[in-house]
C-alpha positions as CSV (number, residue, x, y, z in Angstrom):
1,M,-8.8,-8.2,14.6
2,M,-7.6,-4.7,15.4
3,K,-4.3,-4.1,13.8
4,M,-1.6,-3.2,16.3
5,M,0.7,0.0,15.8
6,E,4.2,0.5,16.5
7,L,6.2,3.6,17.6
8,W,9.7,4.2,16.2
9,I,11.9,6.6,18.0
10,A,15.0,8.3,16.5
11,K,17.3,11.3,16.8
12,G,18.1,13.3,13.6
13,N,16.9,14.9,10.6
14,R,13.9,13.6,8.7
15,K,15.2,13.6,5.2
16,E,18.5,12.1,6.4
17,L,16.6,9.4,8.2
18,K,14.2,8.6,5.3
19,K,17.2,8.4,2.8
20,E,19.0,5.9,5.3
21,H,15.8,4.0,5.9
22,P,13.6,4.3,2.7
23,F,10.7,2.2,4.7
24,L,10.3,5.2,6.9
25,R,8.4,7.0,4.1
26,D,5.2,5.2,5.0
27,F,5.2,6.5,8.4
28,G,3.4,9.2,10.3
29,V,5.8,11.4,11.8
30,I,5.9,13.5,15.0
31,D,8.9,15.8,15.0
32,I,9.5,17.1,18.4
33,K,11.8,19.9,17.2
34,E,9.3,21.0,14.5
35,I,6.4,21.1,17.4
36,T,8.7,23.0,19.7
37,S,9.6,25.8,17.2
38,S,6.2,26.0,15.7
39,L,5.1,26.9,19.5
40,G,7.9,29.4,19.6
41,Y,10.6,27.5,21.7
42,E,14.0,26.8,20.7
43,S,14.4,23.3,22.1
44,S,12.3,20.9,23.8
45,I,15.4,20.3,26.2
46,G,15.2,22.4,29.4
47,L,11.6,23.5,29.2
48,D,9.8,24.8,32.3
49,D,6.8,22.9,33.4
50,H,4.3,25.2,31.6
51,S,6.0,25.0,28.2
52,S,6.7,21.2,28.6
53,F,2.7,21.0,29.2
54,I,1.9,23.0,26.0
55,V,4.3,20.9,23.9
56,N,3.0,17.5,25.4
57,N,-0.6,18.6,24.6
58,E,0.4,18.9,20.9
59,I,2.4,15.7,20.8
60,V,-0.8,14.0,22.4
61,K,-3.1,15.5,19.9
62,R,-0.7,14.1,17.0
63,L,-0.5,10.6,18.7
64,E,-4.5,10.6,18.9
65,A,-4.8,11.6,15.4
66,F,-2.5,8.8,14.1
67,N,-4.1,6.5,16.5
68,N,-7.5,7.0,14.8
69,S,-5.9,7.1,11.3
70,R,-6.3,4.0,9.0
71,R,-3.3,5.2,6.8
72,F,-0.6,5.1,9.4
73,Y,0.2,2.0,11.4
74,R,3.7,3.1,12.3
75,V,4.7,6.5,13.7
76,L,8.1,7.8,13.7
77,F,9.0,10.2,16.8
78,L,11.8,12.4,15.9
79,V,13.5,13.6,19.3
80,E,16.5,15.6,20.2
81,E,17.6,12.9,22.7
82,C,17.2,9.3,22.5
83,R,16.5,7.9,26.0
84,E,15.1,4.3,26.6
85,Q,13.0,5.9,29.6
86,L,11.3,7.9,26.8
87,A,10.2,4.7,24.9
88,H,8.8,3.3,28.3
89,D,7.0,6.5,29.2
90,I,5.2,6.8,25.7
91,L,4.3,3.2,25.6
92,N,2.8,3.5,29.2
93,Y,0.8,6.6,28.3
94,S,-0.6,4.9,25.1
95,I,-1.6,2.0,27.1
96,N,-3.3,4.2,29.6
97,C,-5.3,6.1,26.8
98,N,-6.3,2.7,25.2
99,F,-4.2,3.8,22.0
100,K,-3.4,0.8,19.9
101,Y,0.4,1.1,19.9
102,E,2.0,-2.2,20.9
103,V,5.8,-2.0,20.2
104,V,8.4,0.7,20.6
105,Y,11.6,0.7,18.5
106,M,14.6,2.9,18.9
107,K,17.5,3.7,16.6
108,K,20.6,2.6,18.3
109,E,23.7,3.6,16.4
110,T,22.7,2.4,12.9
111,E,19.7,0.2,13.2
112,F,16.4,0.1,15.0
113,Q,15.8,-2.2,17.8
114,V,12.9,-3.0,19.9
115,V,12.9,-1.3,23.3
116,C,9.7,-2.4,24.8
117,K,6.4,-4.2,24.1
118,S,3.0,-3.9,25.7
119,Y,2.5,-7.5,25.7
């Protein structure tokens, strides 16, 4: 049986989140702020279409890498803005790409809650 994967979405600093929630240490991490700054952008908010395309391609590469990894079954998405629509968009994209992601959790105030499921 294939093990399904989980996506977790949170806003904030990676170190602070891992200190608050020690279980996050075993997660693969996709830090949107880190990706945008490594590509030379100040923020992921307000990017033009071309820049968004470049950032999205890098995010997809990392999602694919974690999807194919046997080490990580949970991926933490660190974003600048937590929106529930983002969770649905990520899950729909992963379903269309035949990724193994099944559940999306989002940090709301102090704890993580299930936002959407693929089943």
